[in-house]
C-alpha positions in Angstrom: 99.3 134.6 -4.7 99.0 136.8 -7.4 95.5 138.1 -9.3 95.5 136.6 -11.8 96.5 132.9 -10.4 93.3 133.6 -7.7 91.8 134.4 -9.9 92.6 131.2 -12.8 92.0 129.0 -9.0 88.2 130.7 -7.7 87.0 130.1 -12.1 87.9 126.2 -11.7 85.8 126.6 -7.8 83.2 128.9 -9.6 83.3 126.2 -12.7 83.7 122.7 -10.3 80.8 123.7 -7.2 77.9 126.0 -9.5 75.9 123.6 -9.3 75.9 121.8 -6.0 73.6 123.5 -3.3 76.3 125.3 -1.8 76.6 129.4 -2.1 78.1 130.3 -4.7 79.0 133.7 -2.9 81.2 131.6 -0.4 82.8 129.3 -2.3 84.8 132.6 -3.9 85.3 134.1 0.1 87.0 131.4 0.8 89.3 130.7 -0.7 91.1 134.4 -0.8 90.9 133.3 3.6 92.2 130.6 2.9 95.7 131.1 1.3 95.1 134.6 3.6 94.4 137.1 -0.1 92.7 139.8 0.1 89.3 139.1 -1.9 88.7 140.7 -5.1 86.1 142.9 -5.1 82.6 142.8 -6.3 83.1 143.7 -9.8 85.1 140.4 -10.0 82.2 138.4 -8.7 80.2 139.8 -10.4 82.3 138.8 -13.8 82.9 135.3 -12.7 78.8 134.2 -12.1 78.1 136.7 -15.0 80.6 134.4 -17.2 78.5 131.3 -15.5 75.7 132.3 -16.7 76.1 132.4 -20.4 77.8 129.4 -20.6 75.2 127.6 -18.9 73.0 129.9 -21.0 75.6 128.1 -24.0 75.6 124.7 -23.1 71.2 124.7 -23.1 71.0 126.5 -25.8 68.9 123.9 -27.7 66.8 122.5 -25.1 66.0 126.8 -24.3 65.6 127.5 -27.5 63.4 124.0 -28.3 61.3 125.4 -24.9 60.9 128.5 -26.0 59.4 127.9 -30.0 56.7 125.6 -27.7 55.6 128.6 -26.3 
């Protein structure tokens, strides 16, 4: 499996499972082990988690802005 395809699959898994009470690091590691490919590294994991953080902040931007104004 190519790194680009694996990155796409891991991104989809990250997006679908982020709000489940399971380890984010584990659901990035397990598909790599299942498909028998090497892990893409710590920098990739950090980038995926940062992307998730930015997506969540963007989705809740109105609520975050309201909470900030209420302070």
